[in-house]
GUMIBA-79623 format. One line per field, with one value per atom (N, C-alpha, C): x negated, y, z negated; residue in three letters; atom name. Coordinates in steps of 0.001 Angstrom, whole numbers, plus 500000, padded with zeros to 6 digits. Each point is the difference from the previous one (the first is absolute). Last residue first. Example, Ala and Ser with C-alpha at 12.3 -4.5 7.8 and 13.67 -1.06 7.14 Angstrom:
c1 = 487150;499180;500770;499710;500890;499100
c2 = 497750;501190;501090;494280;501190;501200
c3 = 492920;499940;499270;500070;500000;500000
resn = SER;SER;SER;ALA;ALA;ALA
name = N;CA;C;N;CA;C
This chain:
c1 = 661807;500931;499967;498853;499617;501054;500447;499158;499469;501560;500352;498953;500854;499344;500369;503203;499069;499340;502517;499802;499034;503621;498653;499900;504082;499657;498516;502526;499252;499528;502699;498764;499118;504485;499156;498557;503205;499738;499047;501786;498983;499573;503525;498733;498844;504334;499537;498654;502255;499455;499468;502247;498659;499380;504281;499066;498605;503593;499679;498960;501775;499091;499620;503096;498641;499047;504439;499377;498610;502621;499616;499303;501791;498814;499536;503883;498814;498897;503975;499654;498778;501844;499359;499545;502376;498644;499274;504440;499185;498562;503330;499633;499032;501761;499058;499538;503384;498739;498878;504391;499487;498630;502348;499485;499411;501990;498775;499419;504129;498925;498686;503855;499667;498890;501758;499237;499582;502719;498625;499180;504496;499278;498568;502894;499659;499221;501610;498889;499622;503733;498812;498733;504237;499672;498665;501807;499499;499551;502179;498607;499424;504452;499152;498559;503200;499812;499057;501206;499146;499708;502876;498765;499121;504268;500206;498681;500501;499793;500146;502659;498688;499896;502850;500246;498687;502644;498754;500366;503473;499075;498723;504826;498847;499023;505208;498884;498840;505017;498997;498947;505567;498640;499046;504442;500184;498697;500263;500875;500121;495468;501385;500881;494628;500915;501435;496284;500058;500903;498463;501400;500167;495669;500924;501319;496609;499563;501040;500686;500224;499611;499111;501436;500372;495422;500513;501493;496660;500876;500594;495110;501459;500834;494888;500765;501543;495532;500425;500932;498118;498883;500362;503105;498874;498869;503887;500320;498792;499790;499937;500237;500441;498554;499899;504257;499410;498466;502514;500364;499348;499493;499305;500283;502266;498510;499224;504745;499639;498526;501930;499877;499490;502954;498546;499885;504488;499334;498484;502645;499805;499342;503179;498628;499845;504981;498992;498599;504150;499297;499027;504054;499004;499401;505111;498780;498968;504685;498937;498612;504196;500003;498783;500864;499493;499882;499665;500953;499307;497496;500499;500941;497445;501216;500662;495814;501148;501246;495816;500093;501272;498998;500388;500186;498319;501389;500542;495444;500853;501448;496827;499998;500903;499304;500781;500166;497112;501409;500901;495463;500379;501438;498098;500127;500470;498929;501275;500154;495986;501122;501340;496150;500057;501133;498955;500545;500256;497816;501485;500627;495362;500675;501465;497296;500121;500700;499072;500957;500276;496495;501366;501116;495551;500280;501333;497970;500747;500424;497372;501283;500808;495577;500817;501402;496710;500511;500945;499354;499256;500719;500530;500315;499244;500591;499061;500312;502002;500735;499132;498183;500976;500691;497010;499250;500979;501913;499297;499217;502200;500922;499254;497685;500182;500937;499415;498738;500055;503725;499913;498675;502864;498718;499806;503687;500108;498750;500425;500694;500359;496400;500661;500659;499132;499506;500749;500690;499377;499435;502553;498543;499317;504858;499362;498479;502860;500239;499216;499859;499366;500140;502366;498556;499246;504586;499701;498506;501532;500066;499702;500307;498778;499990;504023;498803;498695;504195;499871;498685;502075;500426;500091;496707;501226;500250;497412;499771;501284;498230;501102;499826;496016;500822;501076;496285;501399;500986;495242;500523;501376;497504;500362;500653;498265;501214;500469;495924;501156;501337;495935;500385;501169;498205;500669;500429;497459;501394;500732;496059;500062;501458;497699;500784;499820;496103;501229;500750;496153;500617;501318;498141;499710;500746;499211;500282;499643;500615;499823;500411;500315;498671;499745;504056;499053;498616;503718;500223;498884;499804;500175;500080;499857;498721;500089;503920;499070;498658;503277;500318;498979;498892;500388;500307;500567;499151;500544;502187;499148;498971;503285;500642;499056;499809;499067;500364;502704;499417;499079;501977;501115;499438;497106;500387;501036;498758;498840;500415;502905;500097;498922;499960;501163;500103;496545;499716;501266;499520;499962;499903;499786;501373;500118;495588;500820;501437;496280;500281;501024;498053;501102;500364;496261;501273;501185;495292;500690;501282;496536;501391;500725;495355;500682;501489;496985;500245;500857;500729;498846;500356;502960;499112;498670;503820;500164;499026;500164;499546;500190;501543;498606;499468;504561;499716;498472;501513;500422;499608;499165;499142;500366;502674;498716;499095;505338;499040;498593;504301;499332;499035;502990;500672;499321;498840;500885;500551;497139;500980;500918;496394;501101;501057;496122;500816;501103;496990;500750;500895;496995;501004;500856;496172;501089;501174;496038;500795;501201;498390;499299;500915;501134;498808;499230;502783;500286;498735;499283;501326;500457;495493;500295;501375;498150;498958;500440;502775;499775;498983;500854;501109;499786;496947;499765;501148;500369;499020;499731;502652;500739;499028;498155;500797;500827;497424;499092;500862;502178;499609;499099;501118;501137;499649;495896;501058;501070;496506;500347;501143
c2 = 590933;499941;501270;498014;500720;499953;498221;499181;500604;503221;498580;499290;505109;499224;498504;504231;499054;499114;505244;498724;499148;504014;499564;498630;503506;498928;499625;503143;500547;498978;498917;500518;500527;498636;498847;500473;503277;499439;498785;502003;500908;499413;497865;499754;500874;500599;498778;499584;504005;500117;498655;500005;500711;500153;498118;499056;500710;502727;499012;498973;503069;500649;499090;498356;500184;500642;499631;498651;500054;503942;499696;498621;501335;500838;499680;497926;499466;500759;501625;498685;499399;503862;500327;498745;499379;500647;500328;498562;498879;500508;503212;499261;498802;502513;500779;499318;497969;499974;500763;500299;498679;499808;503955;499965;498660;500464;500745;500102;497896;499230;500709;502274;498959;499144;503298;500612;498924;498588;500317;500692;499096;498751;500211;503673;499604;498719;501549;500831;499596;497952;499507;500784;501374;498676;499471;504020;500186;498696;499756;500570;500235;498628;498930;500383;503306;499115;498875;502969;500639;499070;499398;499284;500501;501900;498660;499275;505321;499046;498589;504065;499367;499070;504485;498660;499258;505256;499211;498663;502983;500469;499158;497940;500862;500389;499399;499095;500846;501697;499846;498989;501395;499562;499783;501346;499044;499492;503045;500560;499166;499778;499671;500528;500781;499991;499702;498157;501198;499843;496918;500439;501210;497961;499716;500665;500377;500673;499810;497783;501438;500697;495429;500239;501472;498548;499896;500278;502086;498794;500022;502163;500270;498812;500086;499706;500319;499815;501340;499841;496223;500974;501239;496387;499405;500967;501365;499689;499496;500444;501275;499895;496174;500433;501320;498452;499151;500387;501946;500557;499261;498483;501293;500518;496117;499732;501296;500164;499515;499818;503749;498565;499470;504401;499717;498448;502287;499507;499829;503446;498563;499811;504319;499549;498446;501344;500555;499491;500951;498869;500580;503246;499237;498857;502301;499829;499193;501400;500465;499869;498611;499383;500490;501719;498662;499368;505272;499013;498627;504995;498969;499045;504500;499441;498958;502401;500360;499537;498856;501546;500494;495358;500433;501535;497998;499585;500451;500692;500868;499669;497270;501293;500969;495796;499877;501333;499619;499864;499978;499930;501321;499924;495954;500883;501409;496843;499602;500950;500548;500405;499685;498497;501463;500581;495327;500364;501426;498303;499717;500350;500485;500896;499791;497026;501315;501008;495753;499870;501357;499653;500067;499827;499805;501341;499944;496225;500916;501232;496506;499442;501005;500947;499815;499445;500561;501303;499800;495973;500660;501286;498395;499491;500738;500673;498881;499405;503838;498728;498832;504446;499652;498690;501734;499570;499603;501629;498752;499521;504099;498822;498765;503974;499796;498813;501135;499501;499789;501859;498549;499462;504436;499636;498492;502398;500273;499568;499797;498956;500226;501565;500666;498817;499774;499606;500802;500017;501123;499670;497279;499877;501152;499687;499268;500057;501916;500716;499355;497976;501245;500732;495986;499745;501323;500298;499583;499674;500984;501222;499695;496430;500788;501233;497344;499356;500738;503075;498719;499401;504727;498917;498758;504534;499289;498804;504029;498998;499342;504850;499099;498982;502892;499884;498936;501410;500235;499919;499653;498789;500123;503627;499089;498740;503240;500478;499038;499150;499709;500570;500671;498578;499735;504365;499681;498553;501549;500501;499658;496707;501504;500380;495204;500697;501567;496158;500733;500815;497388;499151;500629;501039;500283;499069;497993;501385;500109;495071;501142;501261;495176;500644;501185;496996;499841;500612;499843;498877;499726;503843;498785;498768;504313;499681;498598;501780;499628;499608;501723;498570;499570;503614;499912;498525;502326;499220;500035;501953;500913;499235;497948;500564;500912;495890;501064;500697;496522;500390;501203;498006;500531;500513;497790;501254;500691;495659;500928;501424;496524;500341;500972;498301;500863;500454;496804;501333;500976;495033;501012;501373;495976;500244;501054;498920;500612;500202;497764;501424;500602;495465;500092;501502;498791;499809;500141;499959;501315;499942;496605;500022;501270;499064;498715;500057;503805;499727;498740;502736;499475;499644;501314;501031;499473;497652;500199;500997;498866;498854;500120;503213;500132;498835;500025;501038;500109;497025;499527;501037;501146;498899;499459;503376;500561;498863;499817;499675;500442;502586;498796;499751;503979;498973;498643;504542;499153;498761;503106;500894;499220;497886;500359;500883;498741;498817;500366;503366;499709;498790;501154;500998;499809;497325;499579;500970;500977;498970;499575;504945;498670;499021;504595;500008;498696;502207;499454;500048;501839;500410;499516;499020;501420;500450;495432;500986;501471;496244;499934;501016;499619;500665;499922;497766;501446;500729;495377;500270;501529;498333;499948;500356;499697;501191;500022;496209;501145;501332;496007;499897;501172;499618;500405;499952;501010;498993;500407;503001;499723;498965
c3 = 084714;498850;499239;505466;498732;498928;504570;499150;498738;503969;499846;499177;498973;501005;499857;498784;499414;500967;499662;500781;499278;498215;500172;500675;500928;499041;500249;502746;498845;498988;503918;500452;498899;499143;500208;500507;499482;498671;500166;503898;499338;498694;502231;500674;499439;498333;499605;500590;501307;498718;499453;504109;500177;498576;500158;500544;500105;498691;498995;500472;503122;499010;498870;503130;500657;499043;498670;499968;500570;500073;498618;499982;504136;499638;498527;501514;500741;499659;498331;499326;500631;501954;498786;499256;503927;500321;498714;499682;500395;500255;499121;498735;500345;503627;499259;498706;502565;500698;499237;498477;499726;500600;500845;498691;499592;504296;499960;498610;500679;500609;499886;498607;499043;500549;502853;498895;498950;503502;500513;498930;499044;500116;500449;499938;498613;499922;504249;499458;498598;501882;500625;499580;498397;499482;500578;501697;498695;499349;504131;500141;498663;500029;500440;500131;499007;498841;500394;503481;498991;498824;504019;499882;498934;501108;499455;499859;499541;501061;499470;497674;500027;501169;500226;499528;500104;500350;499909;499515;500622;501069;500040;498425;499488;501183;501064;499785;499377;499169;501050;499583;498869;499439;501133;500991;498872;499498;503702;499049;498734;502866;500285;498823;502574;498836;500399;503320;499188;498711;503918;499756;499162;501546;501016;499821;496607;501275;501105;495918;499853;501343;499655;500007;499971;499596;501349;500107;496172;500238;501389;498826;499956;500302;499770;498832;500120;502937;499403;498887;502516;499882;499277;500870;499309;499792;502456;498597;499220;504687;499347;498511;502577;499961;499285;500734;498989;499864;503449;498736;498858;504403;499894;498520;501279;499911;499735;500820;498641;499866;503402;499936;498560;500484;500133;499908;501941;498824;500307;503037;499766;498665;501003;500216;499665;501247;499062;500384;503434;499334;499037;501023;500762;499220;499830;499231;500809;500917;500843;499286;498079;501314;500867;495609;499933;501329;499920;499545;499912;499590;500938;499320;498953;499383;500856;500758;500735;499410;498134;500014;500714;499899;498712;499960;503891;499880;498632;500977;500834;499801;497938;499358;500767;501804;498797;499364;503750;500378;498854;499168;500529;500401;498658;498890;500418;503329;499290;498788;502287;500889;499311;497843;499891;500890;500247;498637;499915;503873;500011;498697;500313;500898;499986;497573;499360;500873;501808;498898;499320;503247;500598;498999;498240;500689;500696;497643;499159;500833;501949;499630;499213;501522;501159;499681;496553;500452;501211;496398;501065;500473;494873;501376;501025;494916;500368;501383;497259;500238;500442;499003;498867;500251;503319;498791;498840;503921;500411;498779;499764;499750;500343;500829;498611;499684;504497;499498;498476;502369;500204;499494;498482;500630;500006;497956;501454;500764;495156;500669;501441;496115;501204;500747;494546;501349;501039;495100;500671;501398;496529;500142;500644;498984;498886;500092;503343;498821;498827;504316;499997;498697;500609;499881;499926;500732;498622;499800;504341;499146;498539;503126;500147;499149;499901;499496;500126;499499;500759;499673;499057;499214;500891;500573;500483;499141;497735;501019;500427;497683;499972;501190;497332;501206;499775;497134;499548;501143;500431;499485;499367;501871;501038;499501;497017;500670;501052;497874;499051;500544;502523;499908;499076;500149;501286;500014;496339;499952;501275;498928;499913;500006;498168;500947;499839;498867;499367;501062;501251;499008;499423;505074;498596;499064;504951;499478;498543;501407;500966;499286;498542;499742;500916;499541;501167;499752;496636;500906;501031;496984;499173;500904;502046;499454;499187;501850;501086;499475;497020;500464;501021;496049;501464;500437;494923;500825;501482;496195;500701;500878;496942;501220;500841;496411;500273;501314;498405;498732;500124;503812;499164;498697;502946;500602;499133;498846;499687;500499;501066;498613;499601;504383;499766;498505;501059;500485;499812;499097;498910;500428;502840;499510;498935;501703;500971;499517;497581;499770;500943;500151;498993;499744;502742;500671;499140;498464;500238;500834;498341;499555;500319;501263;500193;499692;499324;501436;500183;495549;500632;501402;495973;500488;500482;497843;501447;500610;495284;500769;501516;496804;500265;500831;498790;501002;500195;496674;501350;501068;495530;500428;501361;497932;500351;500577;500361;499040;500533;501702;500110;498893;501421;499210;500203;501739;500849;499325;497706;500703;500921;497572;499157;500747;502414;499608;499098;500920;501180;499766;496677;500054;501199;499513;499044;499943;502449;500740;499098;498971;500102;500790;499388;499149;500092;504211;498620;499188;504024;499794;498609;501573;500363;499520;499270;499572;500205;501286;498557;499512;504658;499250;498524;502611;500063;499327;500514;498904;499954;503475;498765;498838;504237;499894;498664;500964;499699;499912;501433;498553;499516;504683;499233;498472;503230;499959;499019;503083;498589;500018
resn = UNK;UNK;UNK;UNK;UNK;UNK;UNK;UNK;UNK;UNK;UNK;UNK;UNK;UNK;UNK;UNK;UNK;UNK;UNK;UNK;UNK;UNK;UNK;UNK;UNK;UNK;UNK;UNK;UNK;UNK;UNK;UNK;UNK;UNK;UNK;UNK;UNK;UNK;UNK;UNK;UNK;UNK;UNK;UNK;UNK;UNK;UNK;UNK;UNK;UNK;UNK;UNK;UNK;UNK;UNK;UNK;UNK;UNK;UNK;UNK;UNK;UNK;UNK;UNK;UNK;UNK;UNK;UNK;UNK;UNK;UNK;UNK;UNK;UNK;UNK;UNK;UNK;UNK;UNK;UNK;UNK;UNK;UNK;UNK;UNK;UNK;UNK;UNK;UNK;UNK;UNK;UNK;UNK;UNK;UNK;UNK;UNK;UNK;UNK;UNK;UNK;UNK;UNK;UNK;UNK;UNK;UNK;UNK;UNK;UNK;UNK;UNK;UNK;UNK;UNK;UNK;UNK;UNK;UNK;UNK;UNK;UNK;UNK;UNK;UNK;UNK;UNK;UNK;UNK;UNK;UNK;UNK;UNK;UNK;UNK;UNK;UNK;UNK;UNK;UNK;UNK;UNK;UNK;UNK;UNK;UNK;UNK;UNK;UNK;UNK;UNK;UNK;UNK;UNK;UNK;UNK;UNK;UNK;UNK;UNK;UNK;UNK;UNK;UNK;UNK;UNK;UNK;UNK;UNK;UNK;UNK;UNK;UNK;UNK;UNK;UNK;UNK;UNK;UNK;UNK;UNK;UNK;UNK;UNK;UNK;UNK;UNK;UNK;UNK;UNK;UNK;UNK;UNK;UNK;UNK;UNK;UNK;UNK;UNK;UNK;UNK;UNK;UNK;UNK;UNK;UNK;UNK;UNK;UNK;UNK;UNK;UNK;UNK;UNK;UNK;UNK;UNK;UNK;UNK;UNK;UNK;UNK;UNK;UNK;UNK;UNK;UNK;UNK;UNK;UNK;UNK;UNK;UNK;UNK;UNK;UNK;UNK;UNK;UNK;UNK;UNK;UNK;UNK;UNK;UNK;UNK;UNK;UNK;UNK;UNK;UNK;UNK;UNK;UNK;UNK;UNK;UNK;UNK;UNK;UNK;UNK;UNK;UNK;UNK;UNK;UNK;UNK;UNK;UNK;UNK;UNK;UNK;UNK;UNK;UNK;UNK;UNK;UNK;UNK;UNK;UNK;UNK;UNK;UNK;UNK;UNK;UNK;UNK;UNK;UNK;UNK;UNK;UNK;UNK;UNK;UNK;UNK;UNK;UNK;UNK;UNK;UNK;UNK;UNK;UNK;UNK;UNK;UNK;UNK;UNK;UNK;UNK;UNK;UNK;UNK;UNK;UNK;UNK;UNK;UNK;UNK;UNK;UNK;UNK;UNK;UNK;UNK;UNK;UNK;UNK;UNK;UNK;UNK;UNK;UNK;UNK;UNK;UNK;UNK;UNK;UNK;UNK;UNK;UNK;UNK;UNK;UNK;UNK;UNK;UNK;UNK;UNK;UNK;UNK;UNK;UNK;UNK;UNK;UNK;UNK;UNK;UNK;UNK;UNK;UNK;UNK;UNK;UNK;UNK;UNK;UNK;UNK;UNK;UNK;UNK;UNK;UNK;UNK;UNK;UNK;UNK;UNK;UNK;UNK;UNK;UNK;UNK;UNK;UNK;UNK;UNK;UNK;UNK;UNK;UNK;UNK;UNK;UNK;UNK;UNK;UNK;UNK;UNK;UNK;UNK;UNK;UNK;UNK;UNK;UNK;UNK;UNK;UNK;UNK;UNK;UNK;UNK;UNK;UNK;UNK;UNK;UNK;UNK;UNK;UNK;UNK;UNK;UNK;UNK;UNK;UNK;UNK;UNK;UNK;UNK;UNK;UNK;UNK;UNK;UNK;UNK;UNK;UNK;UNK;UNK;UNK;UNK;UNK;UNK;UNK;UNK;UNK;UNK;UNK;UNK;UNK;UNK;UNK;UNK;UNK;UNK;UNK;UNK;UNK;UNK;UNK;UNK;UNK;UNK;UNK;UNK;UNK;UNK;UNK;UNK;UNK;UNK;UNK;UNK;UNK;UNK;UNK;UNK;UNK;UNK;UNK;UNK;UNK;UNK;UNK;UNK;UNK;UNK;UNK;UNK;UNK;UNK;UNK;UNK;UNK;UNK;UNK;UNK;UNK;UNK;UNK;UNK;UNK;UNK;UNK;UNK;UNK;UNK;UNK;UNK;UNK;UNK;UNK;UNK;UNK;UNK;UNK;UNK;UNK;UNK;UNK;UNK;UNK;UNK;UNK;UNK;UNK;UNK;UNK;UNK;UNK;UNK;UNK;UNK;UNK;UNK;UNK;UNK;UNK;UNK;UNK;UNK;UNK;UNK;UNK;UNK;UNK;UNK;UNK;UNK;UNK;UNK;UNK;UNK;UNK;UNK;UNK;UNK;UNK;UNK;UNK;UNK;UNK;UNK;UNK;UNK;UNK;UNK;UNK;UNK;UNK;UNK;UNK;UNK;UNK;UNK;UNK;UNK;UNK;UNK;UNK;UNK;UNK;UNK;UNK;UNK;UNK;UNK;UNK;UNK;UNK;UNK;UNK;UNK;UNK;UNK;UNK;UNK;UNK;UNK;UNK;UNK;UNK;UNK;UNK;UNK;UNK;UNK;UNK;UNK;UNK;UNK;UNK;UNK;UNK;UNK;UNK;UNK;UNK;UNK;UNK;UNK;UNK;UNK;UNK;UNK;UNK;UNK;UNK;UNK;UNK;UNK;UNK;UNK;UNK;UNK;UNK;UNK;UNK;UNK;UNK;UNK;UNK;UNK;UNK;UNK;UNK;UNK;UNK;UNK;UNK;UNK;UNK;UNK;UNK;UNK;UNK;UNK;UNK;UNK;UNK;UNK;UNK;UNK;UNK;UNK;UNK;UNK;UNK;UNK;UNK;UNK;UNK;UNK;UNK;UNK;UNK;UNK;UNK;UNK;UNK;UNK;UNK;UNK;UNK;UNK;UNK;UNK;UNK;UNK;UNK;UNK;UNK;UNK;UNK;UNK;UNK;UNK;UNK;UNK;UNK;UNK;UNK;UNK;UNK;UNK;UNK;UNK;UNK
name = N;CA;C;N;CA;C;N;CA;C;N;CA;C;N;CA;C;N;CA;C;N;CA;C;N;CA;C;N;CA;C;N;CA;C;N;CA;C;N;CA;C;N;CA;C;N;CA;C;N;CA;C;N;CA;C;N;CA;C;N;CA;C;N;CA;C;N;CA;C;N;CA;C;N;CA;C;N;CA;C;N;CA;C;N;CA;C;N;CA;C;N;CA;C;N;CA;C;N;CA;C;N;CA;C;N;CA;C;N;CA;C;N;CA;C;N;CA;C;N;CA;C;N;CA;C;N;CA;C;N;CA;C;N;CA;C;N;CA;C;N;CA;C;N;CA;C;N;CA;C;N;CA;C;N;CA;C;N;CA;C;N;CA;C;N;CA;C;N;CA;C;N;CA;C;N;CA;C;N;CA;C;N;CA;C;N;CA;C;N;CA;C;N;CA;C;N;CA;C;N;CA;C;N;CA;C;N;CA;C;N;CA;C;N;CA;C;N;CA;C;N;CA;C;N;CA;C;N;CA;C;N;CA;C;N;CA;C;N;CA;C;N;CA;C;N;CA;C;N;CA;C;N;CA;C;N;CA;C;N;CA;C;N;CA;C;N;CA;C;N;CA;C;N;CA;C;N;CA;C;N;CA;C;N;CA;C;N;CA;C;N;CA;C;N;CA;C;N;CA;C;N;CA;C;N;CA;C;N;CA;C;N;CA;C;N;CA;C;N;CA;C;N;CA;C;N;CA;C;N;CA;C;N;CA;C;N;CA;C;N;CA;C;N;CA;C;N;CA;C;N;CA;C;N;CA;C;N;CA;C;N;CA;C;N;CA;C;N;CA;C;N;CA;C;N;CA;C;N;CA;C;N;CA;C;N;CA;C;N;CA;C;N;CA;C;N;CA;C;N;CA;C;N;CA;C;N;CA;C;N;CA;C;N;CA;C;N;CA;C;N;CA;C;N;CA;C;N;CA;C;N;CA;C;N;CA;C;N;CA;C;N;CA;C;N;CA;C;N;CA;C;N;CA;C;N;CA;C;N;CA;C;N;CA;C;N;CA;C;N;CA;C;N;CA;C;N;CA;C;N;CA;C;N;CA;C;N;CA;C;N;CA;C;N;CA;C;N;CA;C;N;CA;C;N;CA;C;N;CA;C;N;CA;C;N;CA;C;N;CA;C;N;CA;C;N;CA;C;N;CA;C;N;CA;C;N;CA;C;N;CA;C;N;CA;C;N;CA;C;N;CA;C;N;CA;C;N;CA;C;N;CA;C;N;CA;C;N;CA;C;N;CA;C;N;CA;C;N;CA;C;N;CA;C;N;CA;C;N;CA;C;N;CA;C;N;CA;C;N;CA;C;N;CA;C;N;CA;C;N;CA;C;N;CA;C;N;CA;C;N;CA;C;N;CA;C;N;CA;C;N;CA;C;N;CA;C;N;CA;C;N;CA;C;N;CA;C;N;CA;C;N;CA;C;N;CA;C;N;CA;C;N;CA;C;N;CA;C;N;CA;C;N;CA;C;N;CA;C;N;CA;C;N;CA;C;N;CA;C;N;CA;C;N;CA;C;N;CA;C;N;CA;C;N;CA;C;N;CA;C;N;CA;C;N;CA;C;N;CA;C;N;CA;C;N;CA;C;N;CA;C;N;CA;C;N;CA;C;N;CA;C;N;CA;C;N;CA;C;N;CA;C;N;CA;C;N;CA;C;N;CA;C;N;CA;C;N;CA;C;N;CA;C;N;CA;C;N;CA;C;N;CA;C;N;CA;C;N;CA;C;N;CA;C;N;CA;C;N;CA;C;N;CA;C;N;CA;C;N;CA;C;N;CA;C;N;CA;C;N;CA;C;N;CA;C;N;CA;C;N;CA;C
């Protein structure tokens, strides 16, 4: 089941309709409905966190990956109340429900090869463990270990394009003087919408041309039939 099909199923099972989903996440119904097909479903990825927020009983794993049941059970809801580490991978886990200890899941999330992400993840988790130990022991600034590495920008931009979280918030989290928004529109989304609108207009024009051609051909056929029904006069007769 593709992503747009899962969204449509939400409209039938959880919400009352597709328009109810659009209203719940603050979108125009016409725009949202336009994304519910195979060609434009990529626009739905940044909306998934909003859908999960509007319908908290939906399973993240099912919504993102089509795995498991559509609705969460009590055990899943308890697990999602877990306190995640306040670092980039911890924020990704809290927002999406991904198992960020699993290099295979991160491979899909970041769009990189497993052989590249596995050593990076190993070093990241070791640095996180050292940081957590230092905090638990009340360590001083002089003994502070190196924090976990930043997520490479290329990986994070891929994740942003498919899932929607703001890269700035993922990297740095909340700040005392105001935080970056958790969600931020993909910069390509407006350009993609413009291209899709142009494609839709071209398809409508093509459909109109086909109709015009058909009407012309039908008119020609009727004219030929009219000529065929006219009485024939023998040559030289009056």
